[in-house]
VEXBAVEX-762229 format. One line per 10 residues: number of its first residue (from 0); for each residue x, y, z of C-alpha. Coordinates in steps of 0.1 Angstrom, whole numbers, plus 5000, padded with zeros to 4 digits. Example, Ala and Ser with C-alpha at 12.3 -4.5 7.8 and 13.67 -1.06 7.14 Angstrom:
0 = 5123:4955:5078 | 5137:4989:5071 .
//
This chain:
0 = 2699:7186:6372 | 2697:7179:6409 | 2699:7142:6425 | 2670:7136:6444 | 2654:7111:6422 | 2686:7091:6436 | 2671:7092:6468 | 2658:7058:6485 | 2618:7057:6497 | 2629:7060:6531 .
10 = 2652:7086:6533 | 2628:7110:6508 | 2592:7095:6528 | 2613:7110:6557 | 2623:7140:6541 | 2591:7151:6527 | 2576:7140:6557 | 2597:7164:6582 | 2594:7198:6558 | 2630:7193:6544 .
20 = 2624:7187:6513 | 2592:7202:6493 | 2574:7175:6470 | 2574:7197:6438 | 2611:7201:6442 | 2615:7160:6442 | 2592:7157:6417 | 2604:7182:6393 | 2637:7162:6397 | 2619:7132:6386 .
30 = 2607:7146:6356 | 2641:7160:6352 | 2653:7124:6352 | 2625:7109:6334 | 2627:7135:6303 | 2664:7127:6303 | 2658:7086:6301 | 2628:7080:6291 | 2629:7078:6255 | 2653:7047:6259 .
40 = 2640:7029:6286 | 2599:7040:6282 | 2591:7025:6313 | 2559:7042:6312 | 2523:7034:6301 | 2510:7063:6315 | 2520:7091:6331 | 2506:7126:6329 | 2534:7148:6342 | 2511:7183:6346 .
50 = 2487:7163:6372 | 2522:7146:6391 | 2531:7182:6398 | 2498:7197:6405 | 2496:7168:6433 | 2528:7183:6445 | 2526:7218:6446 | 2494:7210:6465 | 2512:7190:6493 | 2540:7218:6493 .
60 = 2514:7238:6520 | 2501:7206:6542 | 2507:7212:6575 | 2531:7195:6600 | 2503:7174:6615 | 2492:7157:6586 | 2521:7150:6569 | 2532:7133:6604 | 2507:7116:6603 | 2512:7097:6568 .
70 = 2542:7067:6562 | 2542:7077:6531 | 2533:7114:6527 | 2534:7133:6491 | 2557:7099:6477 | 2556:7088:6438 | 2547:7055:6436 | 2544:7037:6402 | 2520:7012:6396 | 2519:6978:6372 .
80 = 2496:6984:6342 | 2473:6956:6352 | 2464:6967:6387 | 2433:6987:6388 | 2436:7027:6390 | 2403:7047:6392 | 2401:7074:6367 | 2431:7063:6351 | 2440:7041:6323 | 2444:7005:6332 .
90 = 2453:6984:6295 | 2470:6956:6310 | 2494:6952:6279 | 2461:6944:6253 | 2454:6965:6231 | 2415:6952:6235 | 2418:6974:6269 | 2432:7002:6250 | 2418:7034:6273 | 2399:7014:6293 .
100 = 2397:7033:6324 | 2383:7020:6357 | 2362:7030:6380 | 2373:7018:6412 | 2408:7011:6425 | 2426:6979:6437 | 2427:6972:6469 | 2461:6979:6471 | 2465:7006:6455 | 2439:7022:6478 .
110 = 2458:7014:6506 | 2488:7032:6493 | 2470:7064:6490 | 2459:7058:6528 | 2494:7060:6536 | 2498:7092:6517 | 2514:7083:6484 | 2503:7088:6451 | 2504:7071:6419 | 2530:7087:6400 .
120 = 2524:7066:6364 | 2514:7032:6351 | 2544:7013:6345 | 2548:6986:6316 | 2534:6957:6316 | 2537:6924:6293 | 2508:6908:6276 | 2481:6904:6301 | 2510:6899:6328 | 2527:6868:6307 .
130 = 2554:6866:6284 | 2552:6889:6251 | 2583:6914:6253 | 2567:6946:6264 | 2585:6977:6245 | 2605:6985:6280 | 2642:6982:6281 | 2668:6979:6303 | 2681:7008:6320 | 2719:6991:6321 .
140 = 2721:6988:6284 | 2689:6997:6262 | 2699:6965:6240 | 2689:6937:6270 | 2654:6930:6283 | 2645:6944:6314 | 2626:6910:6322 | 2589:6907:6328 | 2555:6908:6333 | 2570:6938:6355 .
150 = 2593:6951:6330 | 2584:6990:6334 | 2575:6991:6375 | 2615:6974:6377 | 2631:6999:6351 | 2614:7029:6362 | 2630:7021:6402 | 2663:7014:6386 | 2668:7046:6364 | 2655:7067:6390 .
160 = 2623:7073:6382 | 2606:7067:6414 | 2616:7052:6440 | 2596:7020:6447 | 2565:7004:6423 | 2542:6980:6426 | 2546:6945:6405 | 2526:6913:6399 | 2544:6879:6401 | 2526:6845:6389 .
170 = 2559:6829:6382 | 2589:6852:6381 | 2575:6887:6375 | 2590:6902:6401 | 2621:6889:6412 | 2633:6881:6376 | 2632:6917:6364 | 2643:6932:6394 | 2674:6909:6397 | 2678:6920:6355 .
180 = 2679:6953:6364 | 2697:6956:6398 | 2671:6966:6425 | 2652:6947:6447 | 2625:6932:6442 | 2604:6915:6472 | 2574:6889:6467 | 2548:6883:6500 | 2539:6853:6514 | 2507:6845:6491 .
190 = 2475:6852:6505 | 2490:6876:6527 | 2480:6903:6509 | 2446:6904:6484 | 2445:6905:6445 | 2410:6922:6446 | 2414:6946:6416 | 2442:6926:6399 | 2435:6913:6365 | 2438:6875:6370 .
200 = 2460:6855:6351 | 2456:6824:6376 | 2443:6829:6408 | 2462:6804:6422 | 2490:6817:6424 | 2485:6854:6412 | 2503:6879:6440 | 2518:6914:6446 | 2554:6929:6451 | 2568:6954:6454 .
210 = 2608:6972:6439 | 2629:6994:6458 | 2666:7001:6460 | 2667:6984:6494 | 2658:6958:6511 | 2642:6980:6536 | 2626:7002:6510 | 2605:6974:6502 | 2593:6970:6532 | 2584:7002:6540 .
220 = 2563:6998:6506 | 2550:6966:6510 | 2536:6972:6545 | 2520:7007:6536 | 2496:6984:6513 | 2501:6950:6533 | 2483:6969:6567 | 2486:6960:6602 | 2469:6926:6602 | 2499:6913:6575 .
230 = 2520:6918:6603 | 2549:6930:6578 | 2574:6957:6597 | 2580:6990:6581 | 2618:6990:6590 | 2637:6953:6579 | 2665:6954:6608 | 2691:6930:6595 | 2693:6898:6617 | 2711:6901:6649 .
240 = 2727:6875:6645 | 2744:6854:6614 | 2719:6832:6596 | 2719:6796:6591 | 2718:6789:6553 | 2712:6763:6527 | 2728:6773:6494 | 2703:6754:6467 | 2708:6751:6432 | 2679:6736:6423 .
250 = 2666:6715:6394 | 2672:6742:6374 | 2708:6744:6380 | 2714:6727:6346 | 2702:6761:6330 | 2726:6782:6353 | 2752:6805:6329 | 2784:6807:6344 | 2784:6845:6350 | 2754:6830:6374 .
260 = 2769:6802:6389 | 2805:6821:6396 | 2784:6850:6411 | 2764:6827:6433 | 2796:6809:6446 | 2813:6842:6451 | 2780:6854:6475 | 2780:6817:6496 | 2818:6828:6496 | 2810:6861:6512 .
270 = 2786:6855:6534 | 2802:6827:6550 | 2829:6855:6556 | 2807:6872:6573 | 2797:6845:6596 | 2768:6831:6584 | 2766:6790:6585 | 2757:6779:6547 | 2747:6745:6537 | 2751:6735:6504 .
280 = 2722:6710:6496 | 2699:6697:6474 | 2664:6696:6470 | 2643:6665:6478 | 2639:6647:6445 | 2599:6655:6442 | 2610:6692:6438 | 2621:6682:6402 | 2585:6678:6389 | 2579:6712:6407 .
290 = 2578:6737:6370 | 2553:6709:6356 | 2531:6714:6380 | 2530:6748:6386 | 2527:6754:6347 | 2500:6730:6346 | 2480:6746:6371 | 2489:6780:6360 | 2479:6773:6324 | 2450:6758:6333 .
300 = 2432:6788:6351 | 2447:6806:6330 | 2426:6796:6299 | 2392:6794:6320 | 2397:6828:6331 | 2402:6840:6294 | 2379:6818:6280 | 2347:6843:6272 | 2370:6868:6266 | 2389:6853:6243 .
310 = 2364:6835:6224 | 2350:6867:6213 | 2381:6890:6208 | 2405:6861:6199 | 2423:6884:6173 | 2432:6908:6197 | 2455:6889:6214 | 2491:6878:6203 | 2497:6840:6188 | 2523:6837:6220 .
320 = 2493:6838:6243 | 2467:6827:6227 | 2488:6789:6222 | 2500:6792:6261 | 2459:6794:6267 | 2452:6767:6240 | 2479:6748:6260 | 2458:6754:6292 | 2422:6742:6272 | 2443:6708:6268 .
330 = 2446:6700:6305 | 2416:6678:6320 | 2400:6685:6353 | 2422:6657:6364 | 2449:6669:6358 | 2444:6699:6374 | 2434:6683:6408 | 2464:6663:6405 | 2484:6689:6403 | 2475:6709:6429 .
340 = 2476:6675:6452 | 2516:6678:6441 | 2518:6712:6447 | 2499:6711:6484 | 2530:6677:6491 | 2557:6703:6479 | 2544:6725:6501 | 2544:6702:6532 | 2580:6690:6521 | 2593:6730:6521 .
350 = 2578:6733:6555 | 2595:6700:6570 | 2630:6713:6554 | 2627:6743:6568 | 2621:6732:6599 | 2659:6719:6599 | 2664:6751:6614 | 2672:6769:6581 | 2668:6804:6582 | 2666:6811:6549 .
360 = 2670:6793:6513 | 2695:6812:6490 | 2697:6806:6449 | 2703:6825:6418 | 2669:6847:6408 | 2677:6842:6372 | 2697:6822:6348 | 2721:6851:6342 | 2726:6887:6334 | 2695:6898:6313 .
370 = 2694:6886:6278 | 2705:6901:6247 | 2673:6907:6232 | 2644:6927:6231 | 2628:6897:6222 | 2624:6875:6254 | 2616:6880:6285 | 2640:6857:6302 | 2636:6824:6322 | 2615:6823:6355 .
380 = 2630:6788:6359 | 2645:6800:6392 | 2614:6815:6410 | 2587:6791:6396 | 2592:6763:6427 | 2588:6794:6450 | 2557:6808:6433 | 2544:6773:6433 | 2546:6766:6473 | 2536:6803:6480 .
390 = 2567:6809:6497 | 2581:6845:6504 | 2611:6856:6482 | 2634:6883:6479 | 2660:6893:6454 | 2690:6913:6463 | 2716:6925:6435 | 2753:6914:6446 | 2770:6922:6417 | 2779:6922:6381 .
400 = 2787:6899:6351 | 2807:6896:6323 | 2787:6924:6304 | 2783:6950:6328 | 2747:6937:6335 | 2734:6928:6373 | 2734:6897:6390 | 2716:6889:6424 | 2713:6865:6446 | 2676:6852:6457 .
410 = 2665:6845:6492 | 2634:6828:6502 | 2617:6824:6537 | 2593:6794:6554 | 2558:6803:6544 | 2547:6833:6564 | 2576:6848:6576 | 2579:6877:6556 | 2597:6897:6589 | 2619:6869:6590 .
420 = 2628:6868:6556 | 2633:6903:6551 | 2653:6908:6585 | 2678:6876:6568 | 2678:6898:6537 | 2688:6928:6553 | 2721:6913:6567 | 2732:6891:6535 | 2725:6934:6520 | 2746:6941:6544 .
430 = 2777:6920:6537 | 2769:6927:6494 | 2776:6961:6488 | 2765:6968:6449 | 2763:7004:6437 | 2734:7005:6414 | 2733:7026:6384 | 2757:7055:6384 | 2748:7077:6350 .
//
């Protein structure tokens, strides 16, 4: 087997554009890798190997000018199965939608295709992009969860099935699985990119995100569907000067396992040695209620988004999901409005906090290594605050825990400062050497 499947997004895109690598040769490398590991990883909900190879062979004969005009020409991308893809099944992790084929793609898919990339396959999502585990397993250890809800997207990138993938996050569904699988996961400032054509769960929090193997690759993929108005640069060059960071243990620190605490302290020490100024601080006390505020809004919206379908097709959904939605049914409009006011106040509080001159906040992305279970997707508590306030966040892999599974560092910047976040993350990545999956 050739090793082209190991190429990062930037490198493979450049080789394909310049004609130094045939698309069909590259796709064959990915398919060989998938044939080797997919039986164990189970990252794909839908994958048509013949279609992928046919698209690649057609791209083999493309004119140089056409290749050069498209930054991701011939690049295969995994797309989470709650994102609509025209002519390709979109089942949303629900048996109710089995074999459902949309006639129109989500806006982000259309933009990716305009950049020259193509939908390689649909990656597994948990049921309705919530918390019921999927069939997907962690490529680092098949007995451990890959996280959720973007289970398949994270696992596919980590396993070398694709150089990049699309996911979504309503709580911790990009950051957590990326951390568990030892890759980079990036979610943009909420509202920066539209969600038309993405199955809604909680419209106030739903947002797309990307998975790749480096910060620069994440920026390239995000810029391809964010569009020029977003301002996201396809090239995430590291900060020229060392950043000033706020190391936040957050109200969820008591949930952090020892390996997460040890890794976080090691990350702080290493970045300080590289020149970063790091203050270890506590968030203002009002952030203690952030998790409850997030859950109140999320389940209130999810219950109302799903009510008509749920009333008619209740038997198609898991008891776990039904119980969560019924919790949302019990949230009153007054409670919802109060939670929204608290969310807005926390957004303002965080903006004031960042005005102290911090480049970014750093915190663990998860409570520890991926749990040794296929019946859970892990705890999203270290992501909830940042999703609530709509701030951009990214996680980078920084080490391995005692079980040989990845641990990472989550980096958060001020709202709308996505490019600054990416530059800060690239600086941290440069000083956080991490070797991906070796097998």
